[in-house]
Wavefront OBJ file of the C-alpha trace (Angstrom):
o trace
v 12.588 -0.792 15.277
v 11.643 -4.348 14.248
v 11.208 -4.846 10.511
v 11.622 -1.311 9.652
v 15.271 -1.620 11.048
v 15.819 -4.714 9.015
v 14.418 -2.920 5.821
v 16.701 -0.033 6.492
v 19.677 -2.437 6.157
v 18.053 -3.886 2.942
v 17.604 -0.379 1.191
v 20.397 -1.556 -0.984
v 17.669 -3.056 -3.239
v 17.463 0.549 -4.684
v 20.350 2.230 -2.906
v 23.726 2.061 -1.379
v 23.383 2.999 2.428
v 25.123 6.285 3.335
v 24.768 9.271 5.597
v 24.283 11.596 2.513
v 21.385 11.158 0.193
v 23.346 13.046 -2.420
v 25.827 10.276 -3.060
v 25.578 8.229 -6.237
v 23.152 5.280 -6.080
v 21.255 6.821 -3.090
v 17.454 7.117 -3.272
v 16.696 10.949 -3.156
v 12.992 10.830 -4.375
v 10.302 8.710 -5.559
v 7.493 9.314 -8.125
v 4.413 8.610 -5.770
v 1.807 10.042 -8.120
v 1.309 10.122 -11.979
v -1.480 11.708 -13.837
v -0.602 11.289 -17.694
v -3.736 13.125 -18.820
v -3.122 13.913 -22.662
v 0.586 14.123 -22.239
v 3.217 12.012 -20.654
v 5.714 11.982 -17.753
v 9.288 11.093 -18.386
v 12.617 10.694 -16.518
v 16.028 11.363 -17.447
v 18.638 9.397 -15.105
v 21.630 11.458 -14.228
v 24.451 11.188 -16.766
v 22.171 10.069 -19.550
v 20.737 11.846 -22.536
v 17.774 9.754 -22.927
v 14.307 10.367 -21.656
v 12.439 7.442 -20.580
v 8.748 6.881 -19.470
v 8.041 7.376 -15.864
v 6.306 4.718 -13.829
v 4.814 4.747 -10.441
v 7.063 4.116 -7.489
v 10.201 4.937 -9.566
v 12.999 5.528 -7.153
v 15.151 8.516 -8.138
v 18.819 9.603 -7.425
v 20.136 13.096 -7.116
v 20.557 14.638 -10.492
v 17.790 12.526 -12.052
v 15.281 14.998 -14.081
v 11.643 14.540 -14.373
v 9.371 16.466 -17.029
v 5.782 16.449 -18.037
v 4.095 17.342 -21.132
v 0.488 18.772 -22.013
v -1.593 18.514 -18.957
v 0.397 15.572 -17.336
v 1.442 15.943 -13.659
v 3.672 13.795 -11.218
v 4.165 14.037 -7.590
v 7.841 13.581 -6.524
v 8.423 12.715 -2.856
v 11.912 13.894 -1.592
v 13.660 12.107 1.158
v 15.101 13.957 4.030
v 11.794 15.721 4.988
v 11.914 18.074 1.969
v 8.389 17.557 1.084
v 6.752 16.889 -2.300
v 7.117 18.577 -5.607
v 4.433 18.679 -8.206
v 6.002 18.501 -11.622
v 3.996 20.074 -14.519
v 4.748 21.257 -18.027
v 5.515 24.802 -16.584
v 7.771 23.435 -14.084
v 9.694 21.112 -16.258
v 12.182 19.850 -16.252
v 12.608 19.309 -12.389
v 16.053 17.962 -11.282
v 16.238 16.008 -8.083
v 18.387 17.747 -5.496
v 20.500 15.839 -2.945
v 20.256 16.294 0.810
v 22.184 15.725 3.918
v 20.867 13.615 6.775
v 20.099 14.955 10.154
v 20.309 13.806 13.671
v 17.766 12.680 16.629
v 14.003 12.570 15.872
v 14.376 14.205 12.671
v 16.907 11.259 11.565
v 14.453 8.574 12.899
v 11.765 10.173 10.486
v 14.283 10.045 7.763
v 14.970 6.505 8.403
v 11.427 5.462 8.515
v 10.824 7.217 5.222
v 13.917 5.722 3.434
v 12.944 2.190 4.535
v 9.376 2.613 3.462
v 10.613 3.837 0.131
v 12.998 0.865 -0.184
v 10.197 -1.537 0.504
v 7.906 0.251 -2.102
v 10.543 0.229 -4.773
v 11.722 -3.342 -4.124
v 8.282 -4.700 -4.101
v 7.551 -7.683 -6.470
v 5.026 -6.924 -9.185
v 2.966 -9.986 -10.332
v 2.162 -10.028 -14.180
v -0.857 -8.069 -15.108
v -1.496 -10.505 -17.878
v -2.797 -13.158 -15.553
v -5.884 -14.788 -16.875
v -9.082 -13.444 -15.214
v -11.676 -15.825 -14.175
v -15.292 -14.704 -14.744
v -17.376 -14.367 -11.546
v -20.730 -16.037 -12.151
v -23.691 -17.340 -10.181
v -22.815 -20.399 -8.012
v -19.232 -19.505 -7.019
v -18.527 -19.549 -3.514
v -17.644 -16.184 -1.605
v -13.982 -15.106 -1.391
v -12.749 -13.465 1.795
v -11.402 -10.180 1.197
v -10.559 -8.493 4.656
v -9.246 -9.238 6.958
v -7.475 -12.002 4.865
v -4.645 -14.045 6.624
v -3.140 -10.808 8.179
v -2.554 -9.276 11.634
v -4.779 -6.223 12.222
v -4.519 -3.080 14.408
v -6.970 -2.626 17.186
v -10.157 -0.854 16.221
v -13.627 -1.387 14.569
v -13.499 -4.849 12.503
v -15.631 -4.868 9.425
v -15.364 -8.259 7.339
v -15.716 -8.115 3.564
v -16.036 -10.867 0.931
v -16.815 -11.135 -2.727
v -20.461 -11.650 -3.013
v -23.674 -10.058 -4.069
v -25.838 -7.287 -2.404
v -28.837 -9.334 -1.885
v -27.511 -12.889 -1.221
v -27.554 -14.346 2.088
v -24.364 -15.612 3.827
v -23.756 -17.696 7.099
v -20.753 -16.272 8.902
v -19.123 -17.492 12.000
v -15.716 -16.748 13.730
v -13.717 -19.554 15.376
v -10.951 -19.416 17.807
v -8.036 -21.691 18.569
v -8.925 -25.399 18.232
v -12.025 -24.329 16.042
v -14.062 -23.249 19.124
v -16.869 -20.979 18.099
v -16.439 -17.480 19.207
v -19.291 -15.643 17.193
v -22.075 -16.891 15.111
v -23.514 -18.485 13.236
v -25.246 -15.175 11.975
v -27.163 -14.721 8.579
v -25.862 -11.571 6.897
v -27.298 -10.099 3.731
v -24.753 -8.568 1.369
v -20.959 -8.931 1.436
v -20.020 -7.111 4.729
v -20.219 -8.065 8.457
v -19.541 -5.018 10.757
v -18.548 -6.301 14.131
v -17.307 -2.909 15.462
v -19.633 -3.533 18.554
v -18.217 -6.966 19.286
v -14.357 -6.061 18.966
v -14.037 -6.766 22.627
v -14.759 -10.525 21.962
v -11.254 -10.918 20.512
v -7.829 -10.998 22.407
v -4.553 -9.808 21.056
v -2.216 -12.537 19.887
v -4.813 -15.167 19.279
v -5.537 -16.266 15.778
v -9.176 -16.289 14.768
v -10.799 -17.682 11.620
v -13.769 -16.146 9.789
v -15.700 -18.594 7.918
v -18.199 -17.496 5.123
v -20.781 -19.948 3.545
v -23.546 -19.487 0.903
v -26.060 -22.217 0.173
v -24.495 -25.534 -0.624
v -21.224 -23.963 -1.756
v -17.958 -24.773 -0.018
v -17.119 -22.891 3.101
v -14.442 -20.093 2.616
v -12.211 -18.939 5.451
v -9.344 -16.625 6.282
v -7.499 -15.892 9.658
v -6.857 -12.763 11.436
v -4.976 -11.771 14.689
v -5.104 -8.683 16.722
v -1.733 -6.858 17.277
v -0.566 -6.623 20.784
v -1.572 -3.022 22.260
v 2.122 -2.384 22.941
v 3.186 -3.050 19.486
v 0.193 -0.911 17.977
v 1.312 2.126 19.980
v 4.753 1.620 18.652
v 3.480 1.380 14.930
v 1.314 4.259 15.556
v 4.444 6.264 16.918
v 6.332 5.313 13.786
v 3.504 6.575 11.464
v 3.506 9.860 13.238
v 7.257 10.141 12.788
v 6.980 8.878 9.196
v 4.444 11.706 8.482
v 6.913 14.203 10.106
v 9.669 12.903 7.811
v 7.545 13.513 4.672
v 7.763 17.277 5.219
v 4.835 20.064 4.898
v 2.270 20.060 2.174
v 2.546 16.333 1.400
v -0.664 15.509 -0.967
v -3.097 13.043 0.646
v -2.362 10.412 -2.026
v 1.532 10.493 -1.513
v 0.777 10.254 2.092
v -1.474 7.219 1.768
v 1.192 5.443 -0.556
v 4.081 5.795 1.966
v 1.690 4.808 4.878
v 0.676 1.669 2.903
v 4.140 0.913 2.261
v 5.159 1.001 5.838
v 2.210 -0.904 7.068
v 2.986 -3.727 4.256
v 6.415 -3.767 5.530
v 5.281 -4.512 9.091
v 3.064 -7.504 7.704
v -0.181 -5.307 8.307
v -1.693 -6.132 4.965
v -5.247 -5.529 6.182
v -4.526 -2.060 7.346
v -2.506 -1.132 4.386
v -5.531 -2.356 2.235
v -7.750 0.063 4.323
v -5.424 3.073 3.614
v -5.395 2.293 -0.109
v -9.217 1.817 -0.463
v -9.809 5.049 1.419
v -7.239 6.934 -0.858
v -8.879 5.364 -3.939
v -12.324 6.672 -2.779
v -10.804 10.232 -3.072
v -8.385 9.615 -6.145
v -9.702 6.728 -8.130
v -7.715 7.746 -11.248
v -4.236 7.366 -9.400
v -2.406 4.290 -11.015
v -0.018 3.996 -8.053
v -2.876 3.250 -5.736
v -4.026 0.531 -8.079
v -0.856 -0.894 -8.353
v -0.121 -1.163 -4.599
v -3.528 -2.664 -3.951
v -2.644 -5.239 -6.671
v 0.455 -6.014 -4.755
v -1.370 -6.618 -1.560
v -4.079 -8.937 -3.320
v -1.348 -10.960 -4.915
v 0.344 -11.378 -1.662
v -2.862 -12.710 -0.129
v -3.781 -15.018 -3.017
v -6.275 -12.886 -4.742
v -4.689 -13.370 -8.122
v -7.812 -12.573 -10.208
v -8.416 -9.309 -8.343
v -4.509 -8.433 -8.537
v -4.739 -8.802 -12.285
v -7.593 -6.358 -12.374
v -5.877 -3.889 -10.303
v -2.709 -4.055 -12.380
v -4.822 -3.780 -15.666
v -6.396 -0.619 -14.208
v -3.045 0.978 -13.351
v -1.805 -0.051 -16.817
v -4.905 1.583 -18.412
v -4.605 4.914 -16.312
v -0.981 5.073 -17.299
v -1.925 5.012 -21.005
v -5.002 7.164 -20.990
l 1 2 3 4 5 6 7 8 9 10 11 12 13 14 15 16 17 18 19 20 21 22 23 24 25 26 27 28 29 30 31 32 33 34 35 36 37 38 39 40 41 42 43 44 45 46 47 48 49 50 51 52 53 54 55 56 57 58 59 60 61 62 63 64 65 66 67 68 69 70 71 72 73 74 75 76 77 78 79 80 81 82 83 84 85 86 87 88 89 90 91 92 93 94 95 96 97 98 99 100 101 102 103 104 105 106 107 108 109 110 111 112 113 114 115 116 117 118 119 120 121 122 123 124 125 126 127 128 129 130 131 132 133 134 135 136 137 138 139 140 141 142 143 144 145 146 147 148 149 150 151 152 153 154 155 156 157 158 159 160 161 162 163 164 165 166 167 168 169 170 171 172 173 174 175 176 177 178 179 180 181 182 183 184 185 186 187 188 189 190 191 192 193 194 195 196 197 198 199 200 201 202 203 204 205 206 207 208 209 210 211 212 213 214 215 216 217 218 219 220 221 222 223 224 225 226 227 228 229 230 231 232 233 234 235 236 237 238 239 240 241 242 243 244 245 246 247 248 249 250 251 252 253 254 255 256 257 258 259 260 261 262 263 264 265 266 267 268 269 270 271 272 273 274 275 276 277 278 279 280 281 282 283 284 285 286 287 288 289 290 291 292 293 294 295 296 297 298 299 300 301 302 303 304 305 306 307 308 309 310 311 312 313 314 315 316 317
């Protein structure tokens, strides 16, 4: 459906479309988690005698092998609803098997998963060597979320870069800059509008403005998704989870969900998935990498560079 169907046609970024995953060039799995620990995780492409360092979101073909040394581990998510394999030293090397596609609802789940993995593997990575700006006193607040993105219906919490005890003037404008909510004085860098969510109508673009002292006003837009589309997305997410197979680790599930939401343009909701996953699993480089991608896509280059550097650091620990 919608973007996912288009993405399914573009999976050639990482694979050649085919009814059988086992054919050469077809994505049969993806590395969704890596914990190097004191060891390392490596991949040996099929037909090659060389072992190469593994990286987050690496697409794998049938016949590729993955191994881990010392206390390193990796999660390999298999396509076709075959679940996730945890690769450690005891189970190394693990060879990625091929699988045949199915029909009906199971096939839809497989298609959604394949499209999500295609999006994740084909994502553009910004350079982690970007120059970081030092955030000091006197800099204006920067809107973090929602930031220039459609959002699914539900509680709305606005966030910006700021300090815990500073006071900010916030307001929300509708079309033609008409005032919808505010101005309100908020202490800290969050504004919880859960009780006022009914003030917003689907399909209407609103603008959040945040201002501190005499600093320039900062703003970003958001737009509630139509309820019908939101229900369809919810159904796709449920089908996608079905396509992951039993026993999928929470972090791998979050990676795939964030990939799907990003592919649908729902950057805000993808960020919510990743930040919740990072609260549970802060040492997973894949989550930092994906968060950096979302930050780069929304113009937060400095934060993206920090996320990429954290991912690099965790891979080299």
